[in-house]
PAMI-551365 format. One record per atom (N, C-alpha, C, O): z, x, y. Coordinates in steps of 0.001 Angstrom, whole numbers, plus 524288, in hexadecimal, padded with zeros to 5 digits. Each point is the difference from the previous one (the first is absolute). Layout:
BEGIN
ZXY ...
//
This chain:
BEGIN
800008033C7FB4F 800007FCC4804B1 8000080361804E8 7FD4E7FEE1803D2 805D7805597FBF3 8003B8039180472 7FAC9802B9800DB 7FE65800E980471 7FEF4800637F73B 7FAE48028D8006F 7FC0D7FC6F802A5 7FCED801C58033F 803237F92E7FB62 7FC6F7FC448026A 801247FF7D805D2 7FC6A7FFA38032F 808A2800557FE32 801777FFA780584 7FE28804C8802F9 7FE117FF9180462 802898050A7F937 7FE46804DB8027E 7FA178000B800BD 7FE0E801C680406 7FF137FC427F811 7FA4D7FFD480069 7FE447FC5380454 7FC6980137802F4 806347FA327FD6B 7FEAC7FC4780423 801348024D8055C 7FD0B7FF4D803BA 80757803737FC96 801748026F804EE 7FC1C8043D8017F 7FE7A8006F8048B 7FFEC802B47F79D 7FC2F8042B80105 7FAC37FDB8801AA 7FD6F8020D80384 801007F9B37F9F2 7FB1A7FD7580165 8004A7FDC280580 7FC418005C802FE 808367FD527FE54 800B37FDC780537 7FFAD804388042A 7FD967FF4280418 804E3805317FACF 7FFD78045E803B4 7FA758022380081 7FE368014180449 7FF177FF257F741 7FA9F801FC8000B 7FC7A7FC7A80352 7FCF9801E980335 803707F8F07FC02 7FCD17FC4D802FB 8015080052805CD 7FC867FFB08034F 8087B800EF7FDEB 801A48007680572 7FD8D804C680292 7FDEE7FFA880453 8024F804CE7F8FF 7FD97804C58020E 7FA107FF7980058 7FD8D801F8803A3 8002E7FB567F881 7FA537FF4480003 7FE4C7FCD1804B5 7FC3D8016A802A4 806767FA557FE72 7FEB27FCBB80483 800A28031180516 7FCFE7FF52803B2 806F48040B7FC6C 800CD80337804AA 7FB85803CF800C0 7FE3F800DF80464 7FFE4801697F754 7FB8A8039A8004A 7FB0C7FD2380199 7FCE8801FB8031B 8025C7F95A7FABF 7FB5E7FCE380152 7FFDC7FEDC805D9 7FBE08004080274 808A17FE827FFBB 8004F7FEEF8059D 7FF30804F58032D 7FD237FFF9803DD 805618044F7FA84 7FF98804E6802E6 7FA748022C7FFE6 7FE4080259803D0 7FEFB7FCE57F7DD 7FAA2802057FF72 7FBF07FC4F8024F 7FB568012A7FFF4 806767FA5580218 7FC717FC198022C 7FBB37FEA67FC21 7FB5E8003B80145 8063A7FE5C7FA00 7FC4B7FEB87FBDD 7FC477FB9D80194 7FB518006F7FEFF 806997FB4B80379 7FC447FBE580196 7FBC5801FB803B6 7FB737FE897FF81 80612804D980445 7FC258020C803AF 7FC22803AA7FD6C 7FB4F7FFAD80102 8069E803D47FBA7 7FC88803A77FD3A 7FC6E7FD037FC4B 7FB6B801577FF6B 806B27FA927FE0D 7FCD77FCCE7FC78 7FB8B7FD58802EF 7FBB67FF6A7FDE8 8054C7FEFD806EC 7FBDD7FD988032C 7FBA2803EF80115 7FB647FEA17FFD6 806118064380145 7FC0F80411800C7 7FCE3800E97FB01 7FB378007880020 807897FFC57FB80 7FD5B800D27FB04 7FC4A7FB867FEBC 7FBB1800E47FE0F 805F97FA478030A 7FCAA7FB7C7FEF3 7FAF98004A80333 7FBD47FE7E7FE24 8049580372806A3 7FB63800A880356 7FC25803D37FD82 7FB517FEF07FFB8 806B18057E7FE7D 7FC93803E57FD89 7FE0E7FE0C7FAAF 7FB9A8012D7FE72 807A77FBDF7FECA 7FE387FDAD7FB1A 7FB447FC86800F7 7FC2E800307FD16 8041B7FCA580707 7FBB87FC6680130 7FB088030180169 7FBBB7FE9C7FE48 804DC80589804DF 7FB758032180177 7FD95802BE7FB54 7FB3F800AE7FFC0 80809800E67FC89 7FE19802F07FB80 7FE2D7FC857FB8C 7FD13801BB7FC99 804A87F9558036C 7FEF17FC927FB8B 7FA2E7FF447FF13 7FE1C800B17FBA2 7FF177FDED8086C 7FA7A7FEC07FF44 7FC9F804C17FECD 7FC9D7FFA47FC9A 80424804DC8060F 7FD0F804A17FE40 8010D801677FA53 7FC68801737FD26 8088F7FE218012E 80150801437FA99 7FD747FC337FC39 7FDC38019D7FC0F 802917F95280521 7FDB07FC117FC93 7FA08800757FFE6 7FD927FF4E7FBE9 8001D801DA80890 7FA50800A68003E 7FE52804927FC8D 7FC2E7FFA17FD1A 806B4804A980340 7FEC98048C7FCC3 800677FEAD7FA38 7FC99801697FCE9 8079E7FBDA801A6 800D47FEB77FA7F 7FBCF7FC487FDFD 7FDE4800C37FBBF 800EA7FB3980751 7FC0B7FC347FE56 7FAAB802987FF93 7FD0F7FEEF7FC59 801AF8047D80767 7FAF9802C57FFC8 7FFCA803A27FB55 7FBF78006C7FD6C 808608023780177 80035803877FB80 7FF667FCFA7FAEB 7FD69801D17FC61 804F97F99080357 7FFA47FCE07FB40 7FA717FE147FF06 7FEA67FE7F7FBA3 7FE24801928087B 7FA8C7FE797FF4D 7FD11803A17FC5B 7FBEF7FE8A7FDE5 806148063480152 7FD93803CA7FC81 802737FFD97FA98 7FE73802FB7FC8F 8055C7F995802A9 802B07FF8D7FB00 7FF267FA907FDB6 7FEFB7FC4F802EA 8016B803227F7EC 7FF2E7FAE37FD8D 804B57FC5E8009C 801EA7FDBF7FC35 7FFE5801BF808AB 8048B7FCB480129 7FEAB7FC798048F 7FDE9801CE803F0 803447F93A7FB95 7FF167FC4780430 803CD8012580474 804BB800007FF24 7F94D800FC805A9 803868011A8045E 804187FBCD800E4 804368012080208 7FA9B7FA077FC78 803D27FBD0800AE 804EA800DF7FCC3 804147FDB080115 7FB8A805B37FAE4 80497801227FCD5 80433802C580332 8049D7FFD37FEA8 7F9BE802C3805A1 803D28027C80372 803DA7FBFD80207 804B2800FE80043 7F9477FA788012B 803537FBEF8023E 803347FD447FBCF 804297FDDE80121 7F9F2802307FA0F 8030C7FD977FBCB 8050A802FD7FEEF 803CA7FDD37FDFF 7FC338074080364 804A88032F7FF24 8046F7FE4E803A1 80492800297FE84 7FA0A7FE328064D 804067FECA803DC 800597FA3180153 803287FE7880349 7F9A27FE497FA33 7FFE27FA7B80181 805277FD367FEF9 801447FC37802AE 801BD8059D7F976 804FF7FD7A7FED8 8043280170803F5 803FB7FD5480061 7FB2D806DE80292 803F8801D1803B1 7FE927FEC6805A7 8036F7FED180327 7F788801767FE28 7FE5B7FF3180562 7FF477FA3480124 7FE227FD1A7FCA6 803548012680814 7FEF37FA988018E 7FA2D7FEDD7FFCF 7FCD5803658013F 801BF7F7ED7FD3B 7FA7C7FEA77FF3A 7FCD780084804FF 7FB7F801AE7FFD9 806D47FCE1804A4 7FD2A8006F804F5 7FEAC805A980140 7FBB880125801E0 807EB802617FD19 7FF0480590800FE 7FBD68021A7FC53 7FCA78031080198 8038E7FB4A7F97C 7FC2D801C77FC2C 7FA8E7FE228017B 7FC37802ED7FF84 8035F7F83F80247 7FAF27FDE6801AD 7FDF7802F4804BB 7FB548011280063 808368004180341 7FE75802FD804A1 7FDCC8054A7FE75 7FBF6801A280207 806AB801117FA62 7FE39805257FE4B 7FABC7FF9C7FD43 7FC8080325800FB 802F37F9027FB98 7FB167FF517FD25 7FB787FEDC803A9 7FBD08024D7FF7B 805017FA2A80435 7FBD57FE91803AA 7FE72804A18036B 7FB60800E1800FE 8088A80216800CE 7FEE68047C80360 7FD0E8043A7FD02 7FC458024880200 805717FEC07F92E 7FD5C803F97FCD6 7FA637FE777FED5 7FC7C8034780020 802AF7F7B57FEBB 7FAB47FE377FEE3 7FC7D800A1804C8 7FB71801757FF8A 806BD7FD6C80507 7FCEE80080804D1 7FEB6805A58013C 7FB9B8014180181 8084D802317FDD7 7FF3C8057F8015F 7FC71802BC7FC18 7FC55802B780186 804C17FC927F96A 7FCF3802C57FC05 7FA5A7FE2D7FFD4 7FC90802F57FE65 8026B7F8388033D 7FA9B7FE0D7FFFF 7FCB4802B580426 7FB337FFCF7FFCC 80763802BD80403 7FD2C802AD8042C 7FFFF805F07FF67 7FE37802D680373 803D87FF037F810 8006C805A77FF4C 7FB09802767FDC9 7FF37804B880081 7FD797F82A7FD14 7FB1A801F27FDBC 800DE804707FC27 7FCBB8037D7FF7B 807BB7FC5A7FDCD 8010C803CC7FBDD 801278057A801DF 80056803947FCCE 8004C7FD3980860 800D980543801F9 8059E80172800DF 8011E8043E801F8 8027F7F8527FC9B 805768010380133 8020B804D97FD4A 802788034B8027C 7FC8C7FD357F875 802298046F7FD1B 7FD9D80527801B4 802B2803FA8003C 7F8367FBFB800F9 7FD63804E28013E 800DD801C28059C 8000A804B28010B 800A87F7A48029F 800498015780587 8058B7FF9280217 801D980383802B7 800D17F8357FC09 804FA7FEFB8027F 804C18011A7FCB6 804417FE2E8014E 7FB35804B97FA7B 80468800B17FC72 80481802EC8029C 804887FE927FF41 7FA4D8057B803C7 804258030180273 802FF7FCBD803F3 804CF800148001F 7F84D7FD098031F 8028C7FC9E803DA 803237FBB67FD71 804337FE91801DA 7F9BD7FF617F9DC 802B37FBCB7FD36 8051B801F07FDA5 8040F7FD7E80094 7FBBC806FB7FCC3 804B28022C7FD9E 803EF8019580430 804B47FF477FF4F 7F967802DC80503 803838017780442 802D37FB3880223 804B980025800E6 7F85F7FB9C7FFEA 802657FB30801FE 803E27FDC97FC17 804467FE518016D 7FA2B801B77F993 803757FDD57FBFE 804EB8033E7FF6D 8042F7FDEB7FEDE 7FB5380744801ED 8048E803627FF66 803E47FF5680471 8046D801D57FF96 7FA097FB98804A8 803A67FF0980446 8049E7FCB57FE2C 8045D800A7801E9 7FAB17FBDC7FA72 804477FCCA7FDF0 803F1803687FD1B 804B87FF69800B4 7F9548042A7FC0A 8037F8038D7FD39 802D48039B803D0 8048E801537FF32 7F8C28003E804E8 802788033B803EF 804717FD0F802B1 8040A8024780145 7FB297F89A7FF96 8041F7FCC380244 804A47FF8E7FC4D 8047D7FFED801BA 7FA6F7FFC77F922 804377FFCE7FC21 803248050E80024 804CD7FFDE7FFCE 7F8888049380089 802A98050E8003F 8039E80042804BC 80478801B97FF92 7F9977FC90804EF 803338000F804B9 804A07FC477FF71 8045780134801B0 7FAAF7FA397FBE6 8042F7FC3D7FF42 8044C802167FC75 8049E7FF2380109 7F9E98039A7FACD 803E4802297FC6E 802DB804A780272 8048B800FA7FEC5 7F8D1801DE804AA 802B48041D802E3 804347FDB28038A 8043280241800A6 7FA997F92B801A6 803F47FD3D8030E 8049E7FE877FC88 804848007780195 7FA4D7FDC27F9AB 8042B7FE567FC72 803A28048C7FEB0 804C27FF577FFD5 7F900805437FF3D 80320804957FEBD 801FF802D5804E0 802E2803D47FFA2 7FB897FA38804EB 8019680250804FC 7FE77805BB80051 803238035580179 7F7FC7FDC47FD1F 7FDF68054F80048 7FAF37FFF880324 7FD587FC0280059 8015E80873801EA 7FB1B80093802D3 7FBE58024F7FC5F 8013F802B97FC3C 7F9E27FC27804F5 7FBB4802147FCE4 7FF78805D780112 7FE7F8019A80447 802BF801857F7D2 7FFBE805AD80094 7FB268025D7FD72 7FEE8804A4800A2 7FE3E7F82D7FC85 7FB4C802017FD80 7FB8C80059803EF 7FFCB7FD0E803CB 7FCB1806937FB3B 7FB7D8009080369 7FCCC7FAF78000A 800287FCEE7FC4E 7FCEF8024A807F5 7FCFC7FB328008E 7FC4F7FF3C7FB74 7FF977FBB57FDDF 7FDB18087B800A0 7FC2B7FF797FBC6 802A17FEE97FAC2 7FDAF7FD867FC97 8073280457802C0 802DD7FEE67FB2D 801897FA437FFCD 7FF397FD667FC08 802F8800A080843 801A57FA8780030 7FB577FC597FF77 8003E7FC257FD23 7FB82805108059F 7FB5E7FCA77FFA4 7FD85800787FAA5 7FE247FC217FDD6 801D08089480001 7FDE1800AE7FABB 8031A7FCE77FC00 7FDC67FDC37FC5F 807688021D8044D 803457FCE17FC84 7FEBD7FA368008B 7FFE17FD2C7FC1C 7FF2E80108808B4 7FE8B7FA89800E1 7FAEA7FEAD7FD2F 7FF8F7FBE57FD8A 7FCA480795802D6 7FAF37FF1D7FD70 800A28002C7FA18 7FDA87FCDF7FD33 80588806CC800E6 800F2800697FA5D 802967FB097FDEB 7FE7C7FE087FBE2 8055E7FFF5806EA 8029F7FB307FE64 7FC457FB5980041 8005F7FC617FCDB 7FC0C803C1806E6 7FC1B7FBD28005A 7FC77800067FB39 7FEFB7FBE57FDB8 7FF23808B6800C1 7FCBD800617FB53 803107FE7B7FB21 7FDE47FD857FC77 80719803FB8035B 8033E7FE817FB92 800867FA167FFB0 7FFEB7FDC47FBBF 8009F7FFB7808BC 800577FA4F80037 7FAF77FD897FE01 800257FC457FCF8 7FB66805D1804BB 7FAF27FE007FE3D 7FF72800B47FA1D 7FE257FC7A7FD4D 803738080A800B3 7FFA8801077FA67 803597FC2C7FCE9 7FE537FE067FBF3 80661800EF805F1 8037D7FC607FD4A 7FDB97FA847FFEF 800377FD4D7FC07 7FD9A8011180862 7FD777FAD980033 7FB827FFCE7FC22 7FF417FC107FD58 7FDB78083180252 7FB97800297FC5D 801DB7FF857FA59 7FDA17FD317FCE6 8069E8058C801C0 8021F7FFA97FAB3 801C27FA6D7FECF 7FEF27FDF87FBC5 803B67FF95807ED 801C47FA9E7FF41 7FB667FC4A7FF53 800357FC5D7FCDC 7FB998049A80624 7FB537FCBC7FF80 7FD8E800A97FAA1 7FE817FC2D7FD7F 80118808AA800C2 7FDA8801017FAE4 803207FD557FBB2 7FDC27FDAC7FC71 80760802AA803E1 803487FD837FC09 7FFC27FA1680050 800657FD507FC08 7FEF3800A5808C3 7FFA37FA5D80086 7FACE7FDEB7FE01 7FFC47FBFB7FD5F 7FC04806E2803F5 7FAC97FE2F7FE83 7FED98012E7FA4B 7FDF37FCB17FD2E 80365808148011E 7FE9F801AF7FAB5 804C0800727FC6E 7FFA58022D7FBB9 804CE7FBC28060A 804CB800827FCF6 7FF9A7FDA87FA94 801DF802497FC34 7FBB57F92D8036E 7FF947FD757FAE4 7FC99803337FC4F 8014D800A37FB6A 7FA518016180697 7FC96803347FCC2 802B6805067FE52 7FF5E801C37FB92 803B3800938080B 802D9804C97FEB1 803F37FEE97FBB2 800908030E7FC55 8022F7F88280429 803D47FE947FC05 7FD7A7FF0F7FABA 80211801AF7FBFF 7F9757FBA2803F1 7FD517FEFB7FB0F 7FE068050C7FD88 8003A800AA7FB3E 7FDCE802F080816 7FE20805007FDF6 8047B803137FD88 7FF7E8021A7FBB5 804F17FE1F8071E 80482802C27FDE7 801F07FD697FAFE 801A9802A27FC56 7FE1A7F82180391 801B27FD0B7FB68 7FCB48016D7FB38 80213800BE7FBBA 7F8C57FFA280509 7FC878014F7FBAB 80061805CF7FE91 80000801617FB64 80051801FA8088F 7FFFC8059F7FF02 80502801C27FD3F 7FFD3803387FC6E 804927FAAE8053A 805008019B7FDC5 801767FCDA7FB30 803B4801587FD3E 7F9667FA78801BB 801177FCC57FB79 805567FD6A80039 802957FF657FBFD 7FF117FF1A8089F 805277FD9E8009E 7FF9E7FA167FF3D 7FBBF7FDC380015 808B57FFCD7FF31 800267FA6A7FEF8 7FEF47FCC1804D0 7FF448020F80449 800AC7F8C07FAF2 7FEFD7FC718045C 804498004E80423 7FF2E7FE8980482 80572803657F9E5 8043E80067803BE 7FE9E803A280483 802127FF788044F 7FA69804397FAAB 7FE9A803B78040B 7FD687FD4B804A4 800FC801678047E 7FBAF7FAB17FA6B 7FD6A7FD3B8043E 803F37FD0780352 7FF517FF85804BC 804C77FE7F7F8D3 8041F7FD5E802FC 802C5803EE8038A 801097FEF180493 80023805A17F931 8028B8042080309 7FC79801BE8047B 801D5800E28045B 7F91C7FF9A7FA8D 7FC4D801AB8040A 7FFB97FC0380467 7FF78801798048C 800E27F98D7FA32 800077FBEF80408 804B7800A28038F 7FF977FF79804C4 804EB801AC7F8DA 804AF800D580318 7FF89804EA80352 801E1800258046C 7FB9E803E17F971 7FF41804D1802F8 7FCB67FEF7804D4 80145801DB80440 7FA827FB317FB21 7FCA97FEB580474 802F27FCC380406 7FF0A80079804B0 8048D7FC3D7F97C 803087FCB480386 8040C8032F80300 800F37FF018049C 8016F804D27F8C9 804258031C80262 7FDE9804BE802F7 802DF8027E802F1 7F82A7FEBD7FC49 7FDD8804B980250 800358000F805FE 801A7803EF80236 7FCC27F7E780083 8001680034805C0 805558016080240 800438036A80360 804187FA147FAED 805188019B80223 8015C805AD7FEC7 8023C802BB80344 7FC677FF0C7F7FF 801248056B7FE8D 7FCDE803BD80369 80217803E4801E6 7F8E77FAF07FEE1 7FCB48034E8034C 802027FFFA80599 80023804128028F 8016A7F75F7FF55 802217FF9280547 804EE8035B8008D 800C18029D803F6 802897FD477F815 804BF8033480001 7FE99805D080045 8025D802E980304 7F9D97FEC97F9E2 7FE638058080008 7FDAE8018D80541 800B780468801C9 7FC7C7F7EF800B5 7FDDC8010380536 8046980108803DC 7FFBB803B280311 8044A7F9177FCCE 80462800B38038F 80302805047FECE 801CE802A780395 7FEBD7FEA77F76B 8029A804E47FE91 7FD1A804A380264 802628036280273 7F8777FCBF7FCD2 7FCE48043E80237 8002A80019805E6 800378042A80266 7FFAE7F7327FFF2 800167FF9A805B3 805238020880239 7FFFF80316803B1 804597FB377FA18 805188019D801FA 80127805B67FED7 8031180279802C2 7FA827FF9C7F936 800E88057D7FE9F 7FCB5803BA8035C 801DB804278018E 7F94B7FA5B7FF8B 7FC6480382802AA 7FFE27FF54805EC 7FF35803CA802DA 801937F76B7FF04 7FF087FEDD8057E 803E380272803CD 7FE498023D803E6 806D37FD7B7FB38 803A380214803F3 7FF56805DC800D1 7FE7F802DD7FC70 802A77FED980852 7FF7B8058080156 804FE802FB7FEAE 80219802D180348 7FFC07FC917F803 80463802F97FDEF 7FFCA7FFCA7FA12 7FD807FC977FDB8 805298071D7FFD9 7FFF4800467FA4F 804447FC867FDCF 80499800B580138 7F9E77FB8E7FB91 803C67FC787FD93 7FF99800797FA19 7FBEA8016F7FDE8 8084A7FD5E7FF7C 7FFFD8000E7FA58 7FD697FB0F7FDF1 800617FBCF80255 7FD05804CB7F94C 7FD0A7FBA57FDBC 803787FB477FEFC 7FE767FB8F80102 8064B805727FCF6 8035E7FBAE7FE72 801CE7FCD6804B3 801407FB657FF6D 7FEED806FC80544 801FC7FD3D80490 7FC357FBEB8021B 801877FCA98031B 7F988803957FB3D 7FC317FC3380200 7FF997FB307FC80 7FD767FC2D8016F 80503803FC7FA04 7FF827FBA07FC54 8027B7FAF580208 7FD9D7FBDE7FF6E 8071C80442802F0 802437FB14801E9 7FC8C7FD4E8040D 7FF377FB437FFC5 7FEB8807C3803F1 7FCA07FDB6803F6 7FAF67FDEF7FDB7 7FE057FBF8801B7 7FFD8806CF7FA58 7FB327FE337FD7F 800DC7FAE17FD20 7FCAE7FC8680026 807CB803027FD38 801437FB177FD4D 800A47FB98803F6 7FDF47FBB77FF43 804F080564804FA 800C17FC0C80417 7FAC77FE548024C 7FEFE7FB578009D 7FDA88087C800AC 7FAFE7FECB8027B 7FC757FCDE7FC5A 7FD5C7FC5C801B4 802988050C7F94B 7FCB47FD3A7FC3B 801AC7FA4F7FF7D 7FCD77FC6D8009C 8082E802CB7FE42 802007FAA67FF63 7FFB07FD1280529 7FE677FB788002A 80322807298040D 800087FD738051E 7FA8D7FE60801BC 7FF457FBB180202 7FCDB807C77FD37 7FAB37FEAE801C0 7FDCD7FB757FCE5 7FD8A7FC858023B 8034E803737F8A8 7FE037FBC37FCBE 802917FAD380185 7FD557FC0D800A4 807DA803FD7FFEF 802DE7FB2F8014D 7FE797FE0380569 7FEEE7FB5D800B2 800FA8082D80324 7FEB67FE6D80558 7FA5C7FE1F8005E 7FEED7FC1A80299 7FD74806A07FAD5 7FA827FE7980030 7FF217FAAC7FD72 7FD4E7FCA480224 80506802A67F941 7FF787FAF97FD56 8028B7FBA68032D 7FDD57FBBD8007D 806C88055C801AC 802B27FC0F8031D 7FD0A7FE97804E8 7FF7D7FB6580148 7FE888088980186 7FD0D7FEF3804CC 7FAE27FD3B7FED0 7FE687FC7A802DC 7FEFE805217F8E0 7FB247FD6E7FE71 800F87FA447FEA7 7FCF87FC9780185 8073F8025F7FBA4 8014B7FA947FE99 801267FCC8804E0 7FE567FB828006F 8048A806D780341 8014D7FD2A804D0 7FB1C7FEBE80328 7FF4C7FB94801C2 7FD51808527FEF6 7FB4C7FF318032A 7FC5E7FC0E7FD6B 7FDD47FC998029D 80185803DE7F83A 7FC577FC967FD3E 801EA7FA647FF94 7FCDA7FC6F7FF48 80849802B680127 802177FAC57FF20 802957FD8B804C7 800257FB388007B 801E5808068030F 802ED7FDCC80464 7FE05801DF80543 7FF8C7FCEF803AD 7FF45808187FCB2 7FE6C8022C80509 7FAB07FE11801B9 7FC6A7FF827FCD6 803177FF668082E 7FB097FE3E8023B 7FF0880317804FE 800887FDF980454 7FE08806FB7FAFD 7FF3C803678047B 7FB1C7FE9D80311 7FF9A80141804A0 7FCB67FC327F8DE 7FB377FE76802BC 801257FC0C8044C 7FD4F7FFE1803FC 806BB7FCDA7FB33 801617FC1C803F5 8022B802A4804E3 7FF917FDE58044D 802C6806BD7FB09 8024D802C580470 7FC4A803FE80257 7FF998007D804C4 7FDA7802677F7D0 7FCC080451801D3 7FA277FEE97FFA8 7FCD48034080194 801BE7F8367FC5E 7FA7C7FEAC7FFB4 7FD03803697FC3A 801BB800E97FB9B 7F9BE800FE8061D 7FC82802DD7FC86 8021C8055D7FE77 7FE33802457FC2A 805967FFCA806C4 80232805237FEAA 804E07FF757FC96 802E5803C67FF49 7FE037F7977FEA0 804867FF337FCA0 80008803AB7FB5B 8041B801F97FE75 7F73B7FEF67FF46 7FFA38038C7FB8A 8018E8058880171 8026E802BA7FCDF 7FC307FEFC807E2 8016B8053D801CA 805EA8006C800A3 80256803EF7FE87 800167F7FB803AF 805A780002800C2 802CC8003F7FAC0 803C9802E67FF5F 7FA597FA117FCE4 802618000C7FAC4 7FF85805637FD91 803B8801FB7FDAF 7F7B180066802D8 7FF2C8053A7FDDB 803A7803F38028E 80239803557FD56 7FE687FC50807D0 8037280397802C2 805A77FF637FE42 802C6803DE7FF50 7FEEF7F7427FFF8 805667FF1E7FE42 800C98023A7FA8D 804048026A7FEE9 7F8287FCC97FDA9 80063802187FAAF 80045805EF8000F 80329802507FD36 7F98C8002C805F2 80018805B18006A 8051C801DE80262 8020F804147FE80 7FFFC7F8ED8053A 804FF8015C80272 804747FFC67FC0D 80344803857FFCA 7FCDA7F8527FD18 804027FF8C7FBF9 7FF83804687FBFA 803ED8021E7FE35 7F7427FF3B80065 7FF26804517FC53 802068051F80238 80277803127FD3D 7FC787FDDA807D1 801E6804C380287 805F48001780026 80266804187FF37 7FFF67F76A801C8 805B97FFA88000B 8023C801887FAB3 803CA802F37FFB5 7F9E07FB0E7FC1D 801DC801337FABB 7FF93805D97FEEF 8039F802577FDDF 7F7FD8000880395 7FF38805987FF1E 804208032F802ED 8023A803B07FDDE 7FEC27FADB80706 803BC802E78032B 8059A7FF547FE0C 802FA803C57FFD1 7FE737F7757FEBC 805487FF257FDFF 800C5802FA7FAE1 804348021F7FF07 7F7B97FE097FDB2 800498032D7FB41 800E2805B98014D 802FA802AE7FD57 7FA697FF37806CC 800DC8055B801C9 80588800D5801F8 802528041F7FF1F 7FFCF7F7EC80392 805638005B801E0 803DC8002C7FB6F 803EB802C780035 7FAF37FA3F7FBB1 8034D800257FB54 8001F805817FDBB 804268020C7FEAF 7F73E80050800E1 7FFB8805537FDE2 802B6803E780394 802C6803777FE26 7FC717FC0180703 8025F8039A803B8 805F37FF9E7FFD2 802B7803F68003D 7FF4B7F73F7FF56 805A67FF487FFB4 80230802537FAFC 804098029D80016 7F9507FC707FB8A 801B0802477FB07 7FFCD805F380043 80373802A37FDEF 7F8937FF7880490 7FF7F805A980087 804808023F80330 80224804187FEAA 7FF497F93A8058A 8045A801C280343 805257FFB57FCFE 8033B8038B80060 7FD897F8457FCA9 804D27FF6F7FD05 80094804447FBE0 8043F802237FF48 7F77F7FF187FE06 8002E804157FBFB 800EE805588027B 802CB803427FDD4 7FADF7FD9C806B1 800B480505802A6 8059080099801FD 80239804427FFD5 800107F75F80216 8056380020801D7 803CD800D17FB7E 803D5802DD80079 7FB057FA857FB12 8036D800887FB73 7FFED805837FDCE 803E7801EB7FDF3 7F783800A280288 7FF8B8055A7FE08 802EF803E280387 80007804B07FEED 
//
């Protein structure tokens, strides 16, 4: 009984310190900046991915199937309509001519994440400009690669499972297990993305184990908040009545803002845990 009381007390103290850090780091304000850069980077990144998928045996619409359960329908429609309008005027030259500009624009979002996590750890960027920007571009490519893997598993997952089933000579139970793997894969991949982000992005050396709590928080928090906000917008919210034709843009901005908040709070969780371990040592 005493152990449970001590754990509750420790959790209460941790949450109290976390809220204090969130306020001191101005997480809402930094999240607003990140959401702005997310919005600027979203369309160049999506345009690049959709154009790249044109060279692969994958329907570009599958990109939206990956996020349709999390993103509000109005925002998803806005992104789809904008991409269709922009890509129809590219004449196939996007990859050959504008790839550098596109990747640079898309990496601005990752650069904003790096700055946001530096705020969380209360450190200044000490890495050279080309190192920090190179890391942003590297994380952007890693993000694209992860999305591509998820698309391949979503589109060809059943065929992959059947091939493995025949090649390994396993029982029918394997296909059931494979179905569960495909279902659980997105959260697991999202968790690994946050682990890599929290480990690589801050401008200080952190231990691998210290980023796990924030990654777990960010994974669960982003899924819950995204699903909750999507359900609210699709069933109760009527932003078009207030903002008219730009209602979809407002919804998208709020979603990106909430996502940025989750990322930053996850960083604050890791920073607080890092400080506690350093103090205890």
